[in-house]
C-alpha positions as CSV (number, residue, x, y, z in Angstrom):
1,X,-98.1,69.6,-60.1
2,X,-101.2,70.6,-58.2
3,X,-104.1,72.0,-60.2
4,X,-106.2,74.8,-58.8
5,X,-109.9,74.1,-58.6
6,X,-112.4,75.6,-61.0
7,X,-116.0,74.8,-60.1
8,X,-119.1,75.0,-62.2
9,X,-121.9,76.4,-60.0
10,X,-124.7,76.3,-62.5
11,X,-125.3,75.4,-66.2
12,X,-128.2,77.1,-68.0
13,X,-129.5,75.9,-71.4
14,X,-129.8,78.9,-73.7
15,X,-130.6,77.0,-77.0
16,X,-131.5,73.4,-77.8
17,X,-130.6,72.4,-81.4
18,X,-130.8,69.2,-83.3
19,X,-127.0,68.5,-82.9
20,X,-125.8,71.1,-80.5
21,X,-127.0,72.6,-77.2
22,X,-125.7,75.9,-76.1
23,X,-125.3,76.7,-72.4
24,X,-124.1,79.5,-70.1
25,X,-121.9,78.0,-67.3
26,X,-121.5,80.0,-64.1
27,X,-118.0,79.2,-62.9
28,X,-116.3,79.8,-59.6
29,X,-112.6,80.5,-60.1
30,X,-109.8,79.6,-57.7
31,X,-109.7,83.2,-56.4
32,X,-113.4,83.0,-55.5
33,X,-114.6,85.2,-58.3
34,X,-117.5,84.2,-60.5
35,X,-117.5,84.2,-64.3
36,X,-119.9,83.2,-67.1
37,X,-118.5,80.8,-69.7
38,X,-120.0,79.6,-73.0
39,X,-120.4,75.9,-73.4
40,X,-121.4,74.1,-76.6
41,X,-122.5,70.5,-76.2
42,X,-122.2,68.3,-79.3
43,X,-124.9,65.8,-78.4
44,X,-124.0,62.9,-80.5
45,X,-120.3,62.9,-81.4
46,X,-119.0,62.4,-84.9
47,X,-116.8,60.3,-87.1
48,X,-114.6,61.0,-90.2
49,X,-112.8,59.0,-92.7
50,X,-109.6,59.3,-94.9
51,X,-110.6,57.6,-98.1
52,X,-107.6,56.4,-100.0
53,X,-108.0,55.6,-103.7
54,X,-106.1,52.8,-105.4
55,X,-103.6,55.3,-106.8
56,X,-102.9,56.6,-103.3
57,X,-104.7,59.8,-103.7
58,X,-107.1,60.9,-100.9
59,X,-110.7,61.6,-101.8
60,X,-111.9,64.9,-100.4
61,X,-115.2,66.7,-100.3
62,X,-115.8,70.3,-101.2
63,X,-118.8,71.8,-99.6
64,X,-120.2,75.1,-98.5
65,X,-119.8,76.0,-94.8
66,X,-122.1,78.6,-93.5
67,X,-120.0,79.5,-90.5
68,X,-117.2,80.5,-92.8
69,X,-119.3,81.8,-95.7
70,X,-117.3,79.8,-98.2
71,X,-116.6,76.4,-99.6
72,X,-114.1,74.2,-97.8
73,X,-112.1,71.1,-98.7
74,X,-112.5,68.4,-96.0
75,X,-112.4,64.7,-95.4
76,X,-115.8,63.1,-95.3
77,X,-117.4,63.3,-91.8
78,X,-120.7,63.5,-90.0
79,X,-122.5,63.2,-86.7
80,X,-123.5,59.9,-85.3
81,X,-127.2,59.0,-85.6
82,X,-127.3,58.4,-81.8
83,X,-124.9,58.5,-78.8
84,X,-124.8,54.7,-78.9
85,X,-123.9,54.4,-82.6
86,X,-120.3,53.1,-82.9
87,X,-118.2,55.7,-84.6
88,X,-116.9,53.1,-87.1
89,X,-120.5,52.6,-88.3
90,X,-120.9,56.3,-88.6
91,X,-117.7,56.6,-90.6
92,X,-118.7,53.8,-92.9
93,X,-122.1,55.5,-93.5
94,X,-120.6,58.9,-94.1
95,X,-118.0,57.5,-96.5
96,X,-120.7,56.0,-98.7
97,X,-123.2,58.8,-98.3
98,X,-120.7,61.5,-99.2
99,X,-118.3,59.8,-101.7
100,X,-120.3,56.9,-103.3
101,X,-117.7,54.4,-102.1
102,X,-117.8,51.9,-99.3
103,X,-115.1,50.0,-97.5
104,X,-115.2,46.6,-95.8
105,X,-112.3,47.2,-93.5
106,X,-112.0,50.7,-91.9
107,X,-108.9,51.1,-89.7
108,X,-108.9,53.5,-86.7
109,X,-106.5,56.4,-87.1
110,X,-107.1,58.8,-84.2
111,X,-109.6,60.5,-81.9
112,X,-109.6,64.3,-81.6
113,X,-111.5,67.1,-79.8
114,X,-112.2,69.9,-82.2
115,X,-112.6,72.9,-80.0
116,X,-111.6,72.2,-76.4
117,X,-112.0,75.8,-75.1
118,X,-115.8,75.8,-75.3
119,X,-117.1,72.6,-77.0
120,X,-117.0,68.9,-76.1
121,X,-117.2,67.6,-79.7
122,X,-115.2,64.4,-80.3
123,X,-114.4,62.9,-83.7
124,X,-113.0,59.4,-84.3
125,X,-111.2,59.2,-87.6
126,X,-110.7,56.1,-89.7
127,X,-108.8,55.2,-92.8
128,X,-110.6,53.5,-95.7
129,X,-108.5,51.6,-98.3
130,X,-109.5,49.2,-101.0
131,X,-112.6,51.3,-101.8
132,X,-115.5,49.6,-103.4
133,X,-117.7,51.8,-105.8
134,X,-121.2,52.2,-104.5
135,X,-123.7,55.0,-104.7
136,X,-123.6,58.5,-103.2
137,X,-126.6,59.2,-100.8
138,X,-126.4,62.9,-99.9
139,X,-128.6,64.2,-97.2
140,X,-131.3,66.6,-98.2
141,X,-129.8,70.1,-98.7
142,X,-126.3,68.6,-98.9
143,X,-124.3,69.5,-102.0
144,X,-120.8,68.0,-102.3
145,X,-118.1,68.0,-105.0
146,X,-115.5,65.2,-104.9
147,X,-111.9,65.9,-105.6
148,X,-108.8,63.6,-105.3
149,X,-105.4,64.8,-104.1
150,X,-102.0,63.3,-103.3
151,X,-100.9,63.6,-99.7
152,X,-98.2,66.0,-100.8
153,X,-100.7,68.2,-102.5
154,X,-102.9,68.2,-99.4
155,X,-100.0,69.1,-97.1
156,X,-99.2,72.0,-99.4
157,X,-102.8,73.2,-99.2
158,X,-102.6,72.9,-95.4
159,X,-99.4,75.0,-95.3
160,X,-100.9,77.5,-97.7
161,X,-103.9,78.0,-95.4
162,X,-106.3,76.7,-98.0
163,X,-107.3,73.7,-95.8
164,X,-108.0,75.0,-92.3
165,X,-110.6,72.5,-91.0
166,X,-109.0,71.0,-87.8
167,X,-110.2,67.4,-88.2
168,X,-108.9,67.4,-91.8
169,X,-105.5,68.9,-91.0
170,X,-105.0,66.5,-88.1
171,X,-106.2,63.5,-90.1
172,X,-104.1,64.2,-93.1
173,X,-101.0,64.7,-91.0
174,X,-101.6,61.6,-88.9
175,X,-102.2,59.6,-92.1
176,X,-99.0,60.9,-93.7
177,X,-97.0,60.1,-90.5
178,X,-98.5,56.6,-90.1
179,X,-98.7,55.4,-93.6
180,X,-96.0,57.3,-95.6
181,X,-92.9,57.1,-93.5
């Protein structure tokens, strides 16, 4: 199947942030018309982790999300410190920072793109089993409550619309499919 050509003619930086850059892209469509599209560049990429407790429950973080103006229930995640930081190192760091546990053997689960229509963010997700108690190291201004759920409870919360975060939904479902057949 042949794809029709869409061409970016120009990209203009509208806002430069610490994690995100926001652009206006000027696009030429296959019919020759020009359009303006929004583009959000996630400058560093991110990693997330599914922390599995010894009883099989998944350790989740509850935190306030300004964009939604409410608290959400998510797997631990965060941005890489730099574009060269391996995502497995980022996942390991975020696990310990947010949950107070570490893991000597993270296993890759999946890569996902969070919002393909206008953002390039990529998140690599890992599974952490055999958790080792450590110390939580929250970032300044970060307030997190920890909660543990069975996979079945998490699936119910997904289907009820309580958990809506894309990386969390995809990760829980992938974990269930791979580890609980």
